N, C-alpha and C positions, 0 to 999 in steps of 0.2 A: 429585403432584396426586391429587385424589379420583376415585372411580369414579362415572360417570354412566350410568344406564340409561334408555334412551328408545326409542320406536319408530324403526325404520329408515326413512330417507328415500331417495328415489330417488338422490340425490347420494352416498349411502353404498354403492350397489350394487357398485362395483368392489372395495371392501374386503370387503363381504359375500361376494362371489363368490370372492375370494382365500382367505378363511378356509375356505370350503367346499371348495375344491380342495385345500388343505393337509390337511384332515381326511379327505376321502373320495376323494382322488385326482382326477386330471385325465383326462377321456376323450380319446381321440384327436381331434385338432383343437382341443382346448381347451374350456373351459367358458364359453359365451357369457354376457355380461351382458345381461339382458332389456332390451327397449326400454321406454320409459315407458308405452306402451299395454299391453304384456304384463304389466308389473309392476302397473299399476293394475287390470287385469282378473283378477289371480290369485286373489283371494278369501281369501288367507291373511294373517296378521298376523306381521310380522317385528320382532324386538326385538334390541337389541345393548347390550353394556356397553362404555363408552369409558373408557380410562385416559388422561387428558389428551386429546389430539386423536386418538389412535389407537383403532381398533376392537379390543377385546381378546377379546370373546366374542359369539356370536350364536346365535339359535334362531328357529324358525318355528312358529307356532301355526295349526293347522287347526281351525276351529269346525264341528262336526258333531254328529249324534246317534248314539248307539249303544244297542243293546238290552240292558237289564238288568231282570230280574224282570218281564218282560212289557210294558215301557214303553220308549219312546225317551227317553234321558237326554241332555241337553245336555253335550257333551264337548269338552274342549280337548286336541286331539292335538298332541303336541310332536314336532318332527322337525328335522333339519339342525343339531343342536347341535354347535358347534365353538368351541374356545378356542385362541387363538394359543399355539403351543408354549412360547414363552418366558414366558408368563404363567399356565400351568397350575399349579394348586395355590395360587393367590393369592386365592381367594374370589370371583372374578368370577362363577362359575357360580351360586353360591348367591344372590347379589344379583340376577342376571339372572332366575332362576326365580321368586324372591319377587315381583318386579315383574310379570312376565308372568302368573303364576298369580293374582296379586291382581286384575289386569285381567280375567282369565277369570272369576273369581268374581263380579265386578261385572256381567258380562254374563249371569250366571245359569248358567254352566257348572259343574255340580255335581261332576264328576270330571275327571281328566286321565289320558291314557294315552300311552304311547310304546313304541317298539322300541329297546332299549338296545344300544349296542356294548359297554358295560361295566356290568352291573347294579349292581355295588357302588357306583358313583358315585351312582346315582339312589336307592338304598336310603337313603342319608344325607339325601335330600331328601323322604323319605316315600313313595316309590314301592315297589311290591313286584311280583314276578313272579306273575301269575295264570294265565298260559297260554302257548301258543307257536303261532306260525304256521309250518308246516312244508311243505317240498316233499318228497314221498315218491315214490320210484321203484317202479312196479308192473310186473313182467314181463308183457307182453301175452299170451304163450302161456298164462299161468295163467288169464286171463279166459275162455278157451274152456271152462273147467270150471265156470263159474258156471251154476247151474240156469236153465233157460229160464223166462221170466216168463209169468204167466197174465193175460190180458186187457189187456195193454199193447202198444202199438205205438210205434215211434220214427219221427220225421220231422225234416227240417231246418227250423229256424226262420227267419222273416223279420221284417222291421220291424213287420209287423202283429201279431206275437206278443210284442212288447216288454212290454206290460202283463201278459201271462200269465207271462212269465219273472220280472218284478218281483214278481208276487204269490207265486210259489213261493219266491223268496228271502225275502220278508217273512214268510211263514208259518213257514218254517224258522227265521229269525233271531229271531222273537218268542218262540220256545221255548227260546232259549239265553241265556246271559249273555255279552256282549262284542261281537257282530257290529256292524260299522258299518252303519247303516241304508241307506246309499247314496241318501239323500234330498237331500243337499246336495253342492255342489262340494267337492273335486274328484272325489268318489266317484259322483256322479250324472253320467251322460253322456247326450247325446241318442241316441235309438234308432238313427239312421243310423250314428253313430260307434261305438256299442256293437257292432253287428254287423260293421262294417268292421274292427274290431280283431282279429277271429278268422277262422280258416279256416272254421270252422263252429260253430253252436250247435245241438245236438241236443235235441229235446224228447222226453219220455216222456208219452204220452197214453193215458188209460184208455178204457174202453168207452163212456163217456158223452161223450167228446170233451174232457174236462177235462185240462189240462196239470198233471201231478203230479211233474214233475222236469225238469231240464235239465243239460246239460254243455256248457261253452264251451271250445273247444280250438283249438290251433295245431298244424298238421301237422308243421312242422319240415322239416329238410333230409334228403336221402339216402333210400335204399331198401334198405339193408343192415341186417337186424334187429340185428346185433351192435353197431351204432353209432348207428342212428337213434333219436331221442327226440322224442316229441310232448309238448306242454305242455297241461295241463288246469287252467284257472283255477278253475272251479267244477264240481263234480259234486254236485248237491243233489237229493235224492229225498225225496218225502213218503210213499212206500210202499215196502216191500221189493221188490215186483215192478218198480217204477219204477227202483230201484237196479240190479236185475239187468239190465233192458233197457239201461240206459246203459252199464254195465260191458261187456256183451256187444258193444255197438256199438263201443266202443273196442277191444275184443279182435279185432274183424274186421280190424284193420290189422296183425295179427301177422305176416303174410307179408313185410311191408316195413318194419315198425317194431318194435323189440324192447322199448321201454320207454315207459310213460306216466308223466310227471313231474307228479304231481297235488298241487295246493295244498290243504292240509287243516289240521286242528287237533284235538287230543284224540282221543277214540274216537268218530268219527262213525258214526251208525247205518247210513249208506249203505255202510260198509265191512264191516258184519257179515254181508253176504251172500257175501263172498268165501270160496272154499273153502280158502284157505291164507293164511299170514302171510308169504309170500315177498316181503317189501318191504324197501326200504332208505331211510333218511332221508338225502336228498341235502343238505338245509340246514335249519337250525332257527333261528327268530327268536323269542326270548322276548318276551313282551308284558307290560308293567308298567302298574300302575294306582295312582293316588293319589286319595283323596277330597279335594275342595276345600271342600265345604259339608256338614257332618254332617247337619243337618236336611233339606237339599235332596236328599241322596242316599238316606239311610235312611228318610226319610218318604215316604208315598205308595205304598209297596209293598203290593200285595194279599196278604193272608195269611188262612189259615183258622183261625189261633190267636186267635180272638175272645176279648177280655178279657185277653190277655197283657199283663204289665207288667214291664219290665226296666229298672232303673236301671243306668247304666254311665258310664264316663268315658273320655276320650281324653287321653293325655299324651305329649308329645314333639315337638310342633310348635306354635309360637305361634298360628297361624291356626286350629288345630283343638282346642287344649287347652280342657277344660271338663268339667263334669258334666252329664249328660243323662238323661232318662227316655223310654223308648220304650213306647208303648202301642198295642194293636190295638183299633180301634173301628170298627164297621160294615165290618169286613173289610179295613181299610186301616191301615198303620202311621202313627203320628204321633210326632214327636220334639220335645221341649221342653227348653230349657236350664234347669238347676237352679241354685240359689244356693249349693250345697255348695262349700266351699273345696277346691280341687283337691288340696292336700296331705293332706286328710283323706279323700278319696274312696276310696282303696284299702282303707280299713278296712271299708267298707260296701257296695261295689259292684265289679264287674269293671272293670278298667282296660285299655284297648287302646292299644298303640302306634299311630302313624300307619300303619305297615306292616301291623300286625294288623288295623286297621280296613279297609284295602284288601282284604286276603285274605278277611275275613269278608263284606264287602259283595259281592264277586264270587262268593261261594260256592265259592271255591277251596280253602279249608281249614276244618275243623271247629274249634270252640272248644277241644276237647281238643288238637288238633295245634298250635293257636296257643300253648297253654301249653307244649308241648314245645319250641317255638321261642323262648320268652321274649317273645312278642308279646301275651300276655294274662296278667294277674296279678289278685290279689284273690280274694274268695270265689267258689267254683265253682258255687253253687246255681242260677245262671241259665244255665249253659253249654249245657244241652240245648235250651233255648228259643232262645238266640242262634243256635245251629247250625241249628235248624229254620226260623227266620225267613228265613234268606238262602240256604239250600241248595235243592237240587231241580232246578237247571238247570246243565248243563255249560257250561264256558267254551269258546267257539269264536270264532276270528277268521279272516277271509278276505281282508282288505284290508291291504296293507302301505303305510306312508307314512313 
């Protein structure tokens, strides 16, 4: 019988839950099926491929915005991908993604991101690794050596400080490529719940009373430094002294806690104030990106390259294939489709694979490196401009889904 892909209904939840347990394991006590009310209020979109009457594959889509090139970009975050073991390698995943991403594109989501268990699977679907969400262990005794801050004090945050914490995150995130904006469910949480989720949220406050950094942390168990670990979900600082103040506050636990396990990504400037690199990556989660809409993603980016004009093409995915011209007018990129036949495009313009397009858009690789990887072909005279158009911001992620 043929494969049918459709949205998951509540009646499908037992099978949906079963596939999830087979793929990701079953927690102690089992994985509960949500109630109709919980499922209706979830806010995500679930899709499944059915082979006959049986559910063969499933995934979940989170609709949110993430920061790229100084703007919030509508994003389809993919999670919970699972294929029944007996049907793996049968093409179900490709059909499932094609349908789910087609719906995402219709909703105006210009890019899609995910955390892969096996990156090679998703490379074949046009995704590429652009960054990594890492948990890094920092020895707390080392933090006592961080230079004392100037003009910064720390204090415990409360519900009334929620807007200030949000503003710090927004300022930091807008300067990066990749962070989830936390403006939509499930990444936005009410202030009371946000603070209830942590042992404490520590603020860094400058001499004018402005909040210029924060750290959210869970104390953890035990009081023996050799074994006790505290978890730090965010340590975000807008000034080096704010970073110093926050690190030193965490370091004050060193008599009873030996390690801070800090969620981070890339080379965060808040880490540049540390006196040593005595850190260990506890876990790493690669982050992948796929462009869904060439003009929607690459257009509208603010650029100082006024008057730049770059013809290019994308080849390797039916929904992206085509010839395009990017121009910069009034400080903003504009992308228009051309009528050039795709088979002739490589003679006159650079040609990106879907994976190369993802890496270029995220600013994760230069045009030169894309050529080394085979993700960019054709004449090279536009390489410097392509690199300059989308570079300049580091890729950072702070939210796992």
